[in-house]
C-alpha positions as CSV (number, residue, x, y, z in Angstrom):
1,M,-20.3,-12.6,-11.4
2,W,-19.6,-8.9,-10.7
3,S,-22.6,-6.8,-9.5
4,A,-23.1,-3.1,-9.5
5,A,-22.6,-1.4,-6.1
6,A,-23.8,1.9,-4.7
7,P,-21.2,4.5,-3.6
8,I,-20.2,4.9,0.0
9,Q,-20.7,8.4,1.3
10,P,-17.5,10.2,2.4
11,L,-16.7,9.8,6.1
12,Q,-17.3,12.8,8.3
13,G,-14.1,14.5,9.2
14,A,-11.9,12.1,7.2
15,A,-8.3,13.2,6.7
16,I,-7.3,14.6,3.3
17,E,-4.0,13.9,1.6
18,E,-2.5,15.3,-1.6
19,V,-0.1,13.1,-3.6
20,D,1.1,13.7,-7.1
21,G,-1.4,16.6,-7.5
22,L,-4.4,14.4,-6.5
23,T,-6.4,15.2,-3.4
24,L,-7.6,11.9,-1.8
25,Q,-9.7,11.1,1.2
26,V,-7.6,8.8,3.5
27,T,-9.5,5.8,4.8
28,H,-7.1,3.2,6.1
29,G,-6.8,-0.2,4.3
30,I,-8.1,-2.6,6.9
31,G,-10.7,0.0,8.0
32,R,-11.8,0.3,4.3
33,L,-12.2,-3.5,4.1
34,G,-14.2,-3.5,7.3
35,A,-16.4,-0.7,6.1
36,A,-17.1,-2.7,3.0
37,V,-18.2,-5.6,5.1
38,R,-20.4,-3.5,7.2
39,S,-22.1,-1.6,4.3
40,L,-25.1,-3.0,2.4
41,P,-25.0,-2.6,-0.5
42,P,-21.2,-2.6,-0.8
43,G,-19.2,0.5,-1.7
44,V,-17.3,1.1,-4.9
45,L,-14.1,2.8,-5.8
46,R,-14.3,6.4,-4.6
47,R,-11.7,7.8,-6.9
48,G,-9.2,6.0,-9.1
49,L,-5.7,7.2,-9.9
50,R,-5.6,7.8,-13.6
51,T,-2.7,8.3,-16.1
52,I,-3.7,10.9,-18.6
53,P,-1.8,10.8,-21.9
54,D,0.0,13.9,-23.0
55,P,-1.4,15.0,-26.4
56,Y,1.8,16.9,-27.1
57,M,4.0,13.8,-27.0
58,S,4.6,12.2,-30.4
59,T,6.3,8.9,-31.2
60,P,9.9,9.6,-32.4
61,K,11.1,8.1,-35.5
62,P,13.6,5.2,-34.9
63,L,17.2,5.9,-35.7
64,R,19.3,3.4,-37.6
65,A,21.9,2.1,-35.1
66,Q,25.5,1.8,-36.2
67,P,27.1,-1.5,-35.2
68,M,29.6,-1.2,-32.4
69,P,32.9,-3.1,-32.8
70,R,33.1,-6.2,-30.6
71,L,36.1,-5.0,-28.7
72,V,34.5,-1.6,-27.9
73,Q,31.4,-3.5,-26.7
74,L,33.4,-5.5,-24.2
75,V,35.3,-2.4,-23.0
76,V,32.0,-0.5,-22.5
77,L,30.4,-3.4,-20.7
78,A,33.3,-3.8,-18.4
79,L,33.2,-0.1,-17.5
80,L,29.5,0.0,-17.0
81,T,29.0,-3.2,-15.0
82,P,30.4,-1.9,-11.7
83,A,28.4,1.3,-12.0
84,L,25.2,-0.5,-12.7
85,A,25.7,-2.9,-9.9
86,S,26.5,-0.1,-7.5
87,C,23.3,1.8,-8.6
88,A,21.2,-1.4,-8.2
89,S,22.5,-2.1,-4.7
90,R,22.0,1.5,-3.6
91,Y,18.2,1.3,-3.9
92,L,15.8,-1.4,-3.0
93,Q,13.8,-3.2,-5.6
94,S,10.5,-4.9,-4.9
95,P,7.0,-5.2,-6.5
96,V,5.6,-3.3,-3.5
97,I,7.8,-0.2,-4.3
98,A,6.3,2.2,-6.8
99,S,8.4,2.2,-10.0
100,D,9.2,6.0,-9.7
101,V,10.3,5.7,-6.0
102,E,13.9,5.4,-5.0
103,L,14.2,3.8,-1.5
104,R,17.7,3.6,-0.2
105,N,19.0,0.1,0.6
106,T,19.4,0.2,4.4
107,P,18.7,-2.6,6.9
108,R,15.6,-0.8,8.3
109,N,14.3,0.1,4.9
110,T,14.7,-3.5,3.9
111,A,12.8,-4.6,7.0
112,I,10.0,-2.2,6.0
113,V,9.7,-3.5,2.5
114,E,9.6,-7.1,3.8
115,L,6.9,-6.1,6.2
116,I,4.8,-4.6,3.4
117,E,5.4,-7.7,1.3
118,D,4.3,-10.0,4.1
119,F,1.2,-7.8,4.8
120,Q,0.2,-8.0,1.1
121,F,0.7,-11.7,1.0
122,A,-1.1,-12.4,4.2
123,L,-4.2,-10.4,3.1
124,G,-4.2,-12.2,-0.3
125,E,-4.1,-15.5,1.5
126,R,-6.6,-14.4,4.1
127,N,-4.0,-15.3,6.7
128,F,-5.3,-12.8,9.3
129,Q,-3.3,-14.6,12.0
130,A,-0.2,-13.4,10.3
131,V,-1.6,-9.8,10.1
132,R,-2.3,-10.0,13.9
133,G,1.4,-10.9,14.4
134,M,2.5,-7.7,12.8
135,V,0.6,-5.4,15.2
136,S,2.0,-3.9,18.4
137,P,0.0,-4.1,21.6
138,R,0.3,-0.3,21.7
139,Y,-1.6,0.0,18.4
140,H,-3.9,3.1,18.2
141,E,-6.1,4.2,15.3
142,N,-8.1,7.4,14.8
143,A,-10.1,6.0,11.9
144,G,-8.9,8.8,9.6
145,T,-10.6,11.5,11.6
146,T,-8.7,14.2,13.5
147,D,-11.5,16.3,14.8
148,T,-13.0,13.7,17.2
149,T,-11.8,10.8,19.3
150,A,-15.2,9.1,19.4
151,D,-14.2,6.6,16.7
152,D,-10.7,5.9,18.0
153,Y,-9.8,2.3,18.8
154,G,-6.8,0.3,20.0
155,V,-5.5,-3.1,19.3
156,D,-8.6,-4.8,20.6
157,G,-10.8,-2.9,18.1
158,L,-8.4,-3.8,15.3
159,L,-8.6,-7.5,16.2
160,E,-12.4,-7.3,16.2
161,L,-12.2,-5.7,12.8
162,L,-9.9,-8.5,11.5
163,D,-12.3,-11.1,12.9
164,L,-15.2,-9.5,11.1
165,I,-13.3,-9.5,7.7
166,E,-12.0,-13.1,8.3
167,T,-15.6,-14.3,9.0
168,H,-17.2,-12.7,5.8
169,A,-14.4,-12.4,3.3
170,R,-14.3,-15.1,0.6
171,D,-11.6,-13.7,-1.7
172,V,-9.3,-10.8,-1.2
173,Q,-7.0,-9.5,-3.9
174,V,-4.7,-6.7,-2.8
175,E,-1.9,-4.6,-4.3
176,L,0.3,-2.3,-2.2
177,Q,2.7,0.3,-3.6
178,I,5.1,2.2,-1.3
179,R,5.2,5.9,-2.3
180,E,7.3,7.3,0.5
181,V,9.1,6.3,3.7
182,Q,9.8,8.8,6.4
183,H,12.1,8.0,9.4
184,D,12.2,9.5,12.8
185,E,15.4,8.1,14.0
186,R,15.4,9.8,17.3
187,R,12.1,8.0,18.3
188,D,12.8,4.8,16.3
189,R,9.6,5.4,14.3
190,A,8.8,5.4,10.6
191,S,5.8,6.4,8.5
192,V,5.1,4.5,5.2
193,I,2.8,6.2,2.7
194,Y,1.4,3.6,0.3
195,E,-1.3,3.1,-2.2
196,F,-3.7,0.3,-1.2
197,S,-6.0,-1.1,-3.9
198,Y,-8.2,-4.2,-3.5
199,V,-11.0,-6.3,-4.9
200,M,-12.9,-8.3,-2.2
201,L,-15.7,-10.9,-2.4
202,Y,-17.6,-11.2,0.9
203,H,-20.6,-13.1,2.1
204,I,-23.4,-11.6,4.2
205,D,-26.9,-12.8,4.9
206,G,-26.6,-15.6,2.3
207,Q,-25.4,-13.3,-0.4
208,D,-22.1,-12.9,-2.2
209,M,-21.1,-9.3,-2.8
210,W,-18.1,-7.6,-4.4
211,D,-16.3,-4.4,-3.3
212,T,-13.4,-2.6,-4.9
213,G,-11.4,0.5,-3.8
214,R,-8.2,2.4,-3.8
215,D,-6.9,4.3,-0.8
216,L,-3.8,6.3,0.1
217,N,-2.7,5.2,3.5
218,R,-0.1,6.2,6.1
219,L,1.2,3.2,8.1
220,E,2.9,4.1,11.4
221,L,5.7,1.8,12.6
222,A,7.9,1.4,15.7
223,W,11.3,-0.3,15.8
224,E,11.3,-2.6,18.8
225,D,13.1,-5.9,19.5
226,E,15.1,-5.6,16.2
227,R,11.9,-5.5,14.1
228,W,9.2,-3.1,12.9
229,W,5.8,-3.2,14.6
230,V,2.6,-1.6,13.2
231,I,1.3,1.0,15.7
232,G,-1.2,2.7,13.5
233,G,-2.6,3.1,10.1
234,L,-4.0,-0.3,9.3
């Protein structure tokens, strides 16, 4: 049964991002889950992304379609098929890519999409060993704050956070949506900006509690040994 939860106060010095005209406080996905586990009572959604209907839009009246001769249909289909196939192969398609995002079909972009798909699946299955396997030994996290290093941590701190979530999480439902991919080809690095929404049931002190949230995260990746490794942003 769902229970009401008190809001978490904003983190001191947390980074601010603006996407699609919305200013959001960035608190990284895994860190957000860990904060939920640590907080009693659990936090709630800080700010949801809403779609506001346009009052000036009206539903157009349907037009009566004129039947197209069968021969013309076949000719049009033959002409359009190569173009449609070319367009489809030019951009990647995946449930983890936002519907309004065009991500070019390249080997490294494909590897990024597969990594995000694997990350989402691993969290949903509570397979934290798989998540650990995505992380570089050079992982570094500033916890969303840029004005202090007091809360920075490396791969050991991340693994402790994963252990904490694994111990207390009973159910994790996660949805990831890639909003943008930025490449630094000279350094073999990439940044993935993605929306991270979740619902989590966790157990602390004999009580089951729910937490829900939506964040805008920036995942930092490094290309090494013919694959992407997560070096920050979890």
